[in-house]
C-alpha positions in Angstrom: -136.1 -83.6 32.6 -133.3 -83.9 30.2 -134.5 -80.7 28.4 -134.6 -78.8 31.6 -131.1 -79.8 32.5 -130.0 -78.8 29.0 -131.5 -75.4 29.4 -129.9 -74.9 32.7 -126.5 -75.9 31.4 -126.9 -73.5 28.5 -127.9 -70.7 30.8 -125.0 -71.3 33.0 -122.6 -71.4 30.1 -124.1 -68.1 28.7 -123.7 -66.5 32.1 -120.2 -67.7 32.3 -119.3 -66.3 28.9 -121.0 -62.9 29.7 -119.2 -62.8 33.0 -115.8 -63.6 31.4 -116.4 -60.9 28.8 -117.2 -58.3 31.5 -114.3 -59.4 33.6 -111.7 -59.1 30.9 -110.9 -55.6 29.6 -108.2 -54.9 26.9 -107.1 -51.2 26.9 -105.3 -49.9 23.8 -102.1 -47.9 23.9 -102.4 -44.1 24.7 -105.8 -44.6 26.4 -106.8 -44.9 30.0 -110.2 -46.1 31.4 -111.6 -44.8 34.6 -113.2 -47.7 36.6 -115.9 -47.2 39.2 -116.9 -49.8 41.8 -120.5 -49.4 42.9 -120.5 -45.8 41.8 -117.2 -44.7 43.3 -113.8 -44.3 41.6 -111.9 -47.5 42.0 -108.9 -47.5 39.7 -107.6 -46.5 36.3 -107.0 -49.2 33.7 -103.7 -48.9 31.9 -103.0 -50.1 28.3 -103.0 -53.9 28.1 -105.1 -56.8 29.6 -107.0 -55.9 32.7 -109.5 -57.9 34.9 -112.6 -56.5 36.4 -115.2 -57.8 38.9 -118.2 -58.5 36.8 -121.4 -56.6 37.6 -119.5 -54.7 40.3 -116.8 -52.8 38.4 -117.8 -50.6 35.5 -115.8 -48.3 33.1 -116.9 -44.6 33.6 -114.8 -42.9 31.0 -112.4 -43.8 28.2 -109.9 -41.0 28.1 -107.6 -40.4 25.1 -104.1 -39.5 26.3 -102.8 -38.3 22.9 -102.2 -34.7 22.1 -105.2 -33.1 20.4 -105.7 -30.1 18.1 -108.7 -27.9 18.3 -109.5 -25.2 15.8 -111.8 -22.6 17.3 -114.1 -20.5 15.1 -113.1 -16.9 14.5 -114.0 -14.6 17.4 -114.6 -10.8 17.2 -112.3 -8.9 19.5 -112.1 -5.2 20.1 -108.6 -3.6 20.3 -107.6 -0.7 22.5 -108.2 1.8 19.6 -111.8 0.6 19.2 -111.4 -1.5 16.1 -113.1 -4.9 15.8 -110.9 -7.6 14.5 -111.6 -11.3 13.9 -109.1 -13.7 15.4 -108.9 -17.4 14.5 -106.9 -19.5 17.0 -105.6 -23.1 17.1 -105.1 -24.9 20.4 -102.8 -27.9 21.1 -103.4 -29.8 24.4 -103.3 -33.3 25.9 -104.8 -35.0 29.0 -102.1 -35.8 31.6 -104.5 -37.0 34.4 -107.6 -39.0 33.3 -109.2 -39.0 36.8 -109.1 -35.2 37.0 -110.2 -34.7 33.5 -113.2 -37.0 34.3 -114.2 -35.7 37.7 -113.0 -32.1 37.9 -114.9 -30.7 34.9 -117.8 -32.0 33.0 -116.7 -30.9 29.4 -113.1 -29.8 29.4 -113.1 -29.1 25.6 -115.8 -26.5 25.9 -114.2 -25.1 29.0 -110.9 -24.7 27.1 -112.6 -23.0 24.2 -114.4 -20.4 26.4 -111.3 -19.8 28.5 -109.3 -19.2 25.3 -111.8 -16.7 24.0 -112.0 -14.7 27.2 -108.2 -14.6 27.6 -107.8 -13.6 24.0 -110.2 -10.7 24.4 -108.4 -9.5 27.5 -105.0 -9.6 25.8 -106.1 -8.0 22.5 -108.1 -5.4 24.4 -104.9 -4.0 25.9 -103.2 -3.7 22.5 -103.8 -1.4 19.5 -104.3 -2.8 16.0 -100.7 -2.3 14.8 -99.2 -3.9 17.9 -101.7 -6.7 17.8 -100.7 -7.5 14.2 -97.0 -7.5 15.0 -97.1 -9.1 18.5 -98.4 -12.6 17.7 -95.6 -14.3 19.5 -96.2 -12.3 22.7 -100.0 -13.0 22.5 -99.3 -16.8 22.0 -97.0 -16.9 25.0 -99.5 -15.0 27.2 -102.4 -17.3 26.2 -100.3 -20.4 26.8 -99.4 -19.2 30.3 -103.0 -18.4 31.3 -104.5 -21.6 29.8 -101.8 -23.8 31.3 -102.3 -22.3 34.7 -106.1 -22.7 34.6 -106.3 -26.1 33.0 -103.6 -27.6 35.2 -106.2 -28.5 37.9 -108.3 -30.2 35.2 -105.5 -32.6 34.4 -105.0 -31.0 31.0 -101.7 -29.7 29.6 -101.9 -26.9 27.0 -98.8 -27.4 24.9 -99.2 -24.6 22.4 -101.6 -21.8 21.3 -101.3 -20.3 17.8 -103.2 -17.3 16.3 -103.9 -18.5 12.8 -105.4 -15.2 11.4 -106.2 -11.7 12.5 -108.6 -10.1 10.1 -109.2 -6.3 10.5 -112.2 -4.6 8.9 -112.2 -4.1 5.1 -111.8 -0.3 5.4 -108.8 -0.8 7.7 -107.3 -3.3 5.2 -107.6 -0.8 2.4 -105.9 1.9 4.5 -103.2 -0.5 5.4 -102.6 -1.5 1.8 -102.4 2.2 0.8 -100.0 2.8 3.6 -97.8 -0.1 2.6 -98.0 0.9 -1.1 -96.9 4.4 -0.1 -94.1 3.0 2.0 -92.9 0.8 -0.9 -93.1 3.8 -3.3 -91.1 5.9 -0.9 -88.4 3.2 -0.5 -88.3 2.7 -4.3 -87.9 6.5 -4.8 -85.1 6.5 -2.2 -83.4 3.6 -4.0 -83.7 5.3 -7.4 -82.3 8.5 -5.9 -79.4 6.6 -4.4 -78.7 4.9 -7.7 -78.9 8.2 -9.6 -76.5 9.7 -7.1 -74.0 6.8 -7.4 -74.3 7.0 -11.2 -73.5 10.7 -11.2 -70.6 10.2 -8.8 -69.2 7.4 -10.9 -69.7 9.5 -14.1 -67.9 12.5 -12.5 -65.1 10.3 -11.4 -64.8 8.9 -14.9 -64.8 12.3 -16.5 -62.2 13.5 -14.0 -59.9 10.6 -14.7 -60.5 11.0 -18.4 -59.6 14.7 -18.2 -56.5 14.0 -16.2 -55.4 11.4 -18.6 -56.2 13.6 -21.6 -54.3 16.5 -20.1 -51.3 14.3 -19.4 -51.4 13.0 -22.9 -51.5 16.5 -24.3 -48.6 17.5 -22.1 -46.6 14.6 -23.2 -47.4 15.3 -26.9 -46.4 19.0 -26.5 -43.2 18.0 -24.7 -42.4 15.6 -27.5 -43.4 18.1 -30.2 -41.2 20.8 -28.5 -38.3 18.4 -28.3 -38.8 17.5 -32.0 -38.9 21.2 -32.9 -35.8 21.9 -30.8 -33.9 19.1 -32.5 -35.0 20.3 -35.9 -34.0 23.9 -35.1 -30.7 22.6 -33.7 -30.1 20.5 -36.9 -30.9 23.5 -39.2 -28.7 25.8 -37.1 -25.8 23.3 -37.2 -26.3 22.8 -40.9 -26.3 26.6 -41.5 -23.1 27.1 -39.5 -21.4 24.2 -41.1 -22.3 25.5 -44.6 -21.2 29.0 -43.7 -23.5 30.9 -46.1 -22.6 34.4 -47.4 -24.6 37.6 -46.9 -25.7 37.4 -50.4 -27.5 34.1 -50.0 -29.1 35.3 -46.7 -30.3 38.5 -48.5 -31.8 36.5 -51.3 -33.6 34.1 -48.9 -34.9 37.1 -47.0 -36.3 38.6 -50.1 -38.1 35.3 -50.9 -39.6 35.3 -47.4 -40.9 38.9 -47.5 -44.1 38.0 -49.6 -45.0 35.3 -47.2 -44.6 37.6 -44.2 -46.8 40.3 -45.9 -49.4 37.8 -47.1 -50.8 37.0 -43.6 -54.4 38.3 -42.9 -53.5 39.1 -39.3 -50.4 41.1 -40.1 -51.7 44.6 -39.9 -48.3 46.2 -39.0 -44.9 44.5 -39.5 -41.4 45.8 -39.2 -38.7 45.9 -41.9 -35.3 45.8 -40.4 -32.7 48.5 -41.2 -30.4 46.0 -42.7 -32.7 45.6 -45.7 -30.8 48.3 -47.6 -27.5 46.6 -47.0 -29.0 43.3 -47.9 -30.4 44.7 -51.2 -27.0 46.3 -51.9 -25.4 43.0 -51.3 -27.9 41.4 -53.7 -27.1 44.1 -56.3 -23.4 43.4 -55.9 -24.1 39.7 -56.3 -26.1 40.4 -59.5 -23.4 42.8 -60.8 -20.7 40.3 -60.2 -22.4 37.6 -62.3 -20.3 38.8 -65.3 -17.0 38.2 -63.5 -17.9 34.7 -62.2 -16.5 33.0 -65.4 -13.3 35.0 -65.6 -11.7 38.4 -66.1 -12.4 38.4 -69.8 -15.8 37.6 -71.1 -16.2 34.6 -73.4 -16.4 35.7 -77.0 -19.6 33.8 -77.4 -21.3 35.5 -74.5 -23.3 38.6 -75.3 -22.3 41.1 -72.7 -25.3 43.3 -73.6 -27.7 40.4 -72.8 -26.1 39.8 -69.5 -26.4 43.5 -68.6 -30.0 43.5 -69.6 -30.7 40.5 -67.5 -28.9 42.0 -64.5 -30.9 45.3 -65.1 -34.2 43.4 -65.3 -33.4 41.5 -62.0 -32.4 44.7 -60.3 -35.6 46.4 -61.5 -37.7 43.5 -60.2 -35.9 43.6 -56.8 -36.4 47.4 -56.7 -40.1 47.0 -57.5 -40.4 44.4 -54.7 -38.6 46.7 -52.3 -40.8 49.6 -53.4 -43.9 47.6 -52.6 -42.5 46.6 -49.3 -41.7 50.3 -48.6 -45.3 51.3 -49.5 -46.8 48.7 -47.3 -44.5 49.7 -44.4 -45.6 53.4 -44.8 -49.2 52.5 -45.0 -48.9 50.4 -41.8 -47.1 53.2 -40.0 -49.8 55.6 -41.1 -52.5 53.3 -39.7 -50.4 52.8 -36.5 -49.9 56.6 -36.0 -53.7 57.2 -36.4 -54.5 54.6 -33.7 -53.1 53.6 -30.4 -50.6 51.1 -31.7 -46.8 51.3 -31.1 -44.7 53.5 -33.4 -42.6 51.5 -35.8 -39.2 52.2 -37.3 -39.1 54.5 -40.4 -39.1 52.8 -43.7 -36.0 52.8 -45.8 -35.7 55.1 -48.8 -36.6 53.7 -52.2 -33.8 51.8 -53.8 -33.1 52.4 -57.5 -32.1 49.7 -59.8 -28.8 51.5 -60.4 -27.9 51.2 -56.7 -28.7 47.4 -56.8 -26.3 46.9 -59.8 -23.4 48.7 -58.0 -21.3 51.8 -58.2 -19.6 50.9 -61.4 -21.8 51.1 -64.5 -22.1 48.1 -66.8 -20.5 49.0 -70.1 -21.5 47.4 -73.3 -18.6 45.7 -75.0 -18.6 44.6 -78.6 -16.6 41.5 -79.2 -13.8 41.8 -81.7 -14.0 39.8 -84.9 -11.0 38.4 -86.3 
């Protein structure tokens, strides 16, 4: 009897424990449990401690309320220009109503996947390949709008749809790479041409400025050189006028300059002034008056014959130089008369040594001996 009572007490205790376990339900955060009573929806358990009627209430579905990420496998899609591309999408969604997600659709995850694929094909089918590759934001926005509108009655909120990759066929990829390479080459050629153009412009500007500065420097140098020559000429002119040279000195200087004038390679024709005879006469007078520079009477120790000989030799040398000048003048006039050059003045007559010495003859005097 005692054993039977013990078994009954144990059975009651076990039933009580099982009943307590089934009556108490602890729901974690971000989860909701859908409870059915005798096969019908009764209530939704929120996070925390909840009590159920044992053997009458049961949990139908445990719904995760957190946002979920689903990566769908790549799907082949045909564009408007009849090209097959492979599109890989990523979907972000969350359950906002556990009762609708449980009773409105049997498998909402598969329904979302199929709806995404069909919507994506409709959207990409209206676009060509180039626009499909460059309009991802537009495609994402269109997919989000369609999915959100359709899944709203399922108690699901689609928060975001992203196209992870759009893979065109290999042949199209090769063509696109060639096109991009050609575009880059074109832009590189344009940039090189622009750089060459700018370099030429800068070089031309530099050469222009250098030429301007060089011309300005030459102008300043010529101005300074001309000013220096003018000052030198003015100084020489003032010095000549202050010294007041005689005609004899000027004639002698002119005779010294004649060989230099005739020595030039470019001097084909040159003019001998008419005053040359007078200048030579003045030089002869100067040579003839050398004997009278000391005094009226010659010094006893001076040999008058030697002085006369030296004067005669100087006169002969001057006459020879004058004769050479006269010959060169006549030759130049003959060349000028045979050509188209201008007619020159007639050359002076040859000058004899006697005319250079003067009208009075040099007499030889013998000194008296005491």
